[in-house]
C-alpha positions as CSV (number, residue, x, y, z in Angstrom):
1,X,0.0,0.0,0.0
2,X,1.2,3.5,-0.8
3,X,0.2,6.4,1.5
4,X,-1.2,9.4,-0.4
5,X,-1.7,12.9,1.0
6,X,-3.4,15.6,-1.1
7,X,-3.9,19.3,-0.4
8,X,-6.8,20.6,-2.4
9,X,-6.9,24.1,-3.9
10,X,-9.9,24.8,-1.5
11,X,-7.5,24.3,1.5
12,X,-8.8,20.8,2.5
13,X,-6.2,18.2,3.3
14,X,-7.1,14.5,2.9
15,X,-5.1,11.3,3.0
16,X,-5.6,7.6,2.2
17,X,-3.7,4.4,1.5
18,X,-3.9,2.8,-2.0
19,X,-2.6,-0.1,-3.9
20,X,-1.5,1.5,-7.3
21,X,-2.2,-0.2,-10.6
22,X,0.7,0.3,-13.1
23,X,1.9,3.1,-10.8
24,X,-1.4,5.1,-10.9
25,X,-4.7,5.3,-9.1
26,X,-7.0,2.4,-9.7
27,X,-10.0,4.8,-9.7
28,X,-10.8,8.5,-9.5
29,X,-10.7,10.4,-6.2
30,X,-12.2,13.7,-5.3
31,X,-11.9,16.3,-2.5
32,X,-14.3,15.5,0.4
33,X,-15.0,19.2,0.9
34,X,-15.5,20.8,-2.5
35,X,-15.6,17.7,-4.7
36,X,-12.7,18.8,-7.0
37,X,-11.0,15.9,-8.8
38,X,-7.8,15.0,-7.1
39,X,-6.8,12.0,-9.3
40,X,-3.9,13.8,-11.0
41,X,-2.5,15.0,-7.7
42,X,-2.8,11.5,-6.3
43,X,-0.9,10.0,-9.3
44,X,1.9,12.5,-8.7
45,X,2.1,11.6,-5.1
46,X,2.2,7.9,-5.9
47,X,5.0,8.5,-8.4
48,X,7.0,10.3,-5.8
49,X,6.4,7.5,-3.2
50,X,7.4,4.8,-5.7
51,X,10.5,6.6,-6.7
52,X,11.6,7.0,-3.0
53,X,10.8,3.3,-2.5
54,X,13.2,2.2,-5.3
55,X,15.8,-0.2,-3.7
56,X,19.5,0.3,-4.0
57,X,21.2,-1.6,-6.9
58,X,23.0,-4.0,-4.6
59,X,19.7,-4.9,-2.9
60,X,17.6,-5.2,-6.0
61,X,18.0,-9.0,-6.5
62,X,17.3,-9.7,-2.8
63,X,14.2,-7.5,-2.8
64,X,12.9,-9.0,-6.0
65,X,13.3,-12.6,-4.7
66,X,11.6,-11.6,-1.4
67,X,8.6,-10.0,-3.0
68,X,8.1,-12.6,-5.9
69,X,6.3,-15.0,-3.6
70,X,4.0,-12.4,-2.0
71,X,1.3,-10.7,-4.0
72,X,-1.2,-8.6,-1.9
73,X,-4.6,-8.1,-3.6
74,X,-5.6,-4.5,-4.2
75,X,-7.9,-3.4,-1.4
76,X,-10.6,-0.8,-1.6
77,X,-9.7,2.8,-1.3
78,X,-10.7,4.3,2.0
79,X,-10.3,8.0,2.5
80,X,-9.8,9.9,5.7
81,X,-9.3,13.6,6.5
82,X,-5.7,14.2,7.0
83,X,-4.9,14.8,10.7
84,X,-2.2,17.2,12.0
85,X,1.2,15.5,12.2
86,X,2.9,17.9,14.5
87,X,3.0,15.4,17.4
88,X,3.4,12.0,15.8
89,X,4.7,12.8,12.3
90,X,2.9,9.7,10.9
91,X,0.5,9.7,8.0
92,X,-3.2,9.8,8.9
93,X,-5.0,6.5,8.3
94,X,-8.5,5.9,7.0
95,X,-11.4,6.9,9.2
96,X,-12.9,3.9,11.0
97,X,-16.5,4.4,12.2
98,X,-18.3,2.5,14.9
99,X,-22.1,2.6,15.4
100,X,-21.9,5.9,17.3
101,X,-19.5,7.3,14.8
102,X,-21.8,6.4,11.9
103,X,-24.8,8.0,13.7
104,X,-22.8,11.2,14.2
105,X,-21.8,11.3,10.5
106,X,-25.4,10.7,9.4
107,X,-26.6,13.5,11.6
108,X,-23.8,15.8,10.3
109,X,-24.8,14.9,6.7
110,X,-28.5,15.7,7.5
111,X,-27.5,19.1,8.9
112,X,-25.6,19.8,5.7
113,X,-28.8,19.2,3.8
114,X,-31.2,20.9,6.1
115,X,-29.2,23.9,7.4
116,X,-26.4,24.3,4.8
117,X,-28.6,23.7,1.8
118,X,-26.1,21.2,0.2
119,X,-27.2,19.3,-2.8
120,X,-27.9,15.5,-2.9
121,X,-24.6,14.9,-4.7
122,X,-22.6,16.9,-2.2
123,X,-24.1,15.1,0.8
124,X,-23.5,11.7,-0.9
125,X,-19.9,12.6,-1.6
126,X,-19.5,13.6,2.1
127,X,-20.8,10.3,3.3
128,X,-18.6,8.3,0.9
129,X,-15.5,10.1,2.1
130,X,-16.5,9.2,5.7
131,X,-16.5,5.5,4.7
132,X,-20.1,4.8,3.7
133,X,-20.8,2.5,0.7
134,X,-21.7,4.6,-2.4
135,X,-25.1,3.1,-2.7
136,X,-25.9,3.6,1.0
137,X,-24.6,7.2,0.8
138,X,-26.8,8.1,-2.1
139,X,-29.8,6.4,-0.5
140,X,-29.3,8.5,2.7
141,X,-28.8,11.7,0.7
142,X,-32.0,11.2,-1.2
143,X,-33.8,10.5,2.0
144,X,-32.6,13.7,3.5
145,X,-33.7,15.6,0.3
146,X,-37.2,14.0,0.5
147,X,-37.4,15.2,4.1
148,X,-36.3,18.7,3.2
149,X,-38.6,18.9,0.2
150,X,-41.6,17.8,2.4
151,X,-40.8,20.6,4.9
152,X,-40.4,23.1,2.1
153,X,-43.8,22.2,0.6
154,X,-45.5,22.3,4.0
155,X,-44.1,25.8,4.6
156,X,-45.2,26.7,1.0
157,X,-48.8,25.7,1.8
158,X,-48.7,27.8,5.0
159,X,-47.5,30.8,3.0
160,X,-50.3,30.4,0.4
161,X,-52.9,30.4,3.2
162,X,-51.5,33.5,4.8
163,X,-51.1,35.1,1.4
164,X,-54.7,34.5,0.5
165,X,-55.9,36.0,3.8
166,X,-53.7,39.1,3.4
167,X,-54.9,39.5,-0.2
168,X,-58.4,39.6,1.0
169,X,-57.7,42.6,3.4
170,X,-57.9,45.4,0.7
171,X,-61.0,43.7,-0.9
172,X,-62.9,43.5,2.4
173,X,-62.0,47.0,3.4
174,X,-63.0,48.3,0.0
175,X,-66.5,46.9,0.4
176,X,-66.7,48.2,4.0
177,X,-65.7,51.7,3.0
178,X,-67.9,51.6,0.0
179,X,-70.9,50.8,2.2
180,X,-70.1,53.7,4.4
181,X,-69.7,56.1,1.5
182,X,-66.2,57.2,2.3
183,X,-62.6,55.9,1.6
184,X,-59.9,56.9,4.2
185,X,-56.8,57.2,2.1
186,X,-54.3,56.2,4.7
187,X,-56.2,53.0,5.6
188,X,-56.7,52.1,2.0
189,X,-52.9,52.6,1.3
190,X,-52.2,50.4,4.3
191,X,-54.6,47.8,3.1
192,X,-53.0,47.8,-0.4
193,X,-49.6,47.3,1.2
194,X,-50.9,44.3,3.1
195,X,-52.4,42.9,-0.1
196,X,-49.1,43.3,-2.0
197,X,-47.3,41.5,0.8
198,X,-50.0,38.8,0.7
199,X,-49.5,38.4,-3.1
200,X,-45.7,37.9,-2.5
201,X,-46.4,35.2,0.1
202,X,-48.9,33.5,-2.2
203,X,-46.4,33.4,-5.2
204,X,-43.5,32.3,-2.9
205,X,-45.7,29.5,-1.6
206,X,-46.6,28.2,-5.0
207,X,-42.9,28.2,-6.0
208,X,-41.9,26.3,-2.9
209,X,-44.5,23.6,-3.6
210,X,-43.7,23.2,-7.3
211,X,-39.9,23.6,-7.0
212,X,-38.6,22.8,-3.5
213,X,-35.0,22.8,-4.8
214,X,-35.3,26.6,-5.3
215,X,-35.5,27.1,-1.6
216,X,-31.9,27.8,-0.4
217,X,-30.3,27.9,3.0
218,X,-31.7,26.6,6.3
219,X,-35.0,24.8,6.2
220,X,-37.0,24.3,9.4
221,X,-40.5,23.3,10.3
222,X,-42.6,26.5,10.8
């Protein structure tokens, strides 16, 4: 196995161990933070590690004979966030999760969706980096999206109801003032302002129901 450490352009450091295939990555790898492709950087790191690991000429025959009988199968790539090396100086290993750790990561991923407004793909990528199976990661991410979309649509319905009530204010006041035979200008202007705000809520509610993805930022139950 070859230790690989990558520093992404976004500032995120991450590390993992890999069994190279023909001196290169067996599959693509991406930044756990921004999703940028890190395969080229990983290949450069592998090349440097293999070059440093080249045996001296005198020991080449012995090393070849010793390794000819041992062939380790390529294992799966497991990524872990690179940890500070100031104390130990050793390369960070893959992140191992127990049940409590998995629950914590799942909750963090849900928060990214609900509060941070991350997309399904971003949340799935986060879970995969934390050691989740790709199929399981995507299933969880889609479940979080469905939960978020349900909350957005519910809030949209509430906005529509409030919007309709506010839209009715200037209409009701118009008939009341018409029956009295006088129209107070200030009250009518106030009523029209309330009606305009109600129209805004009404339109926003419809958009939230038809396109819940358009709602950005934190989503909470109102």
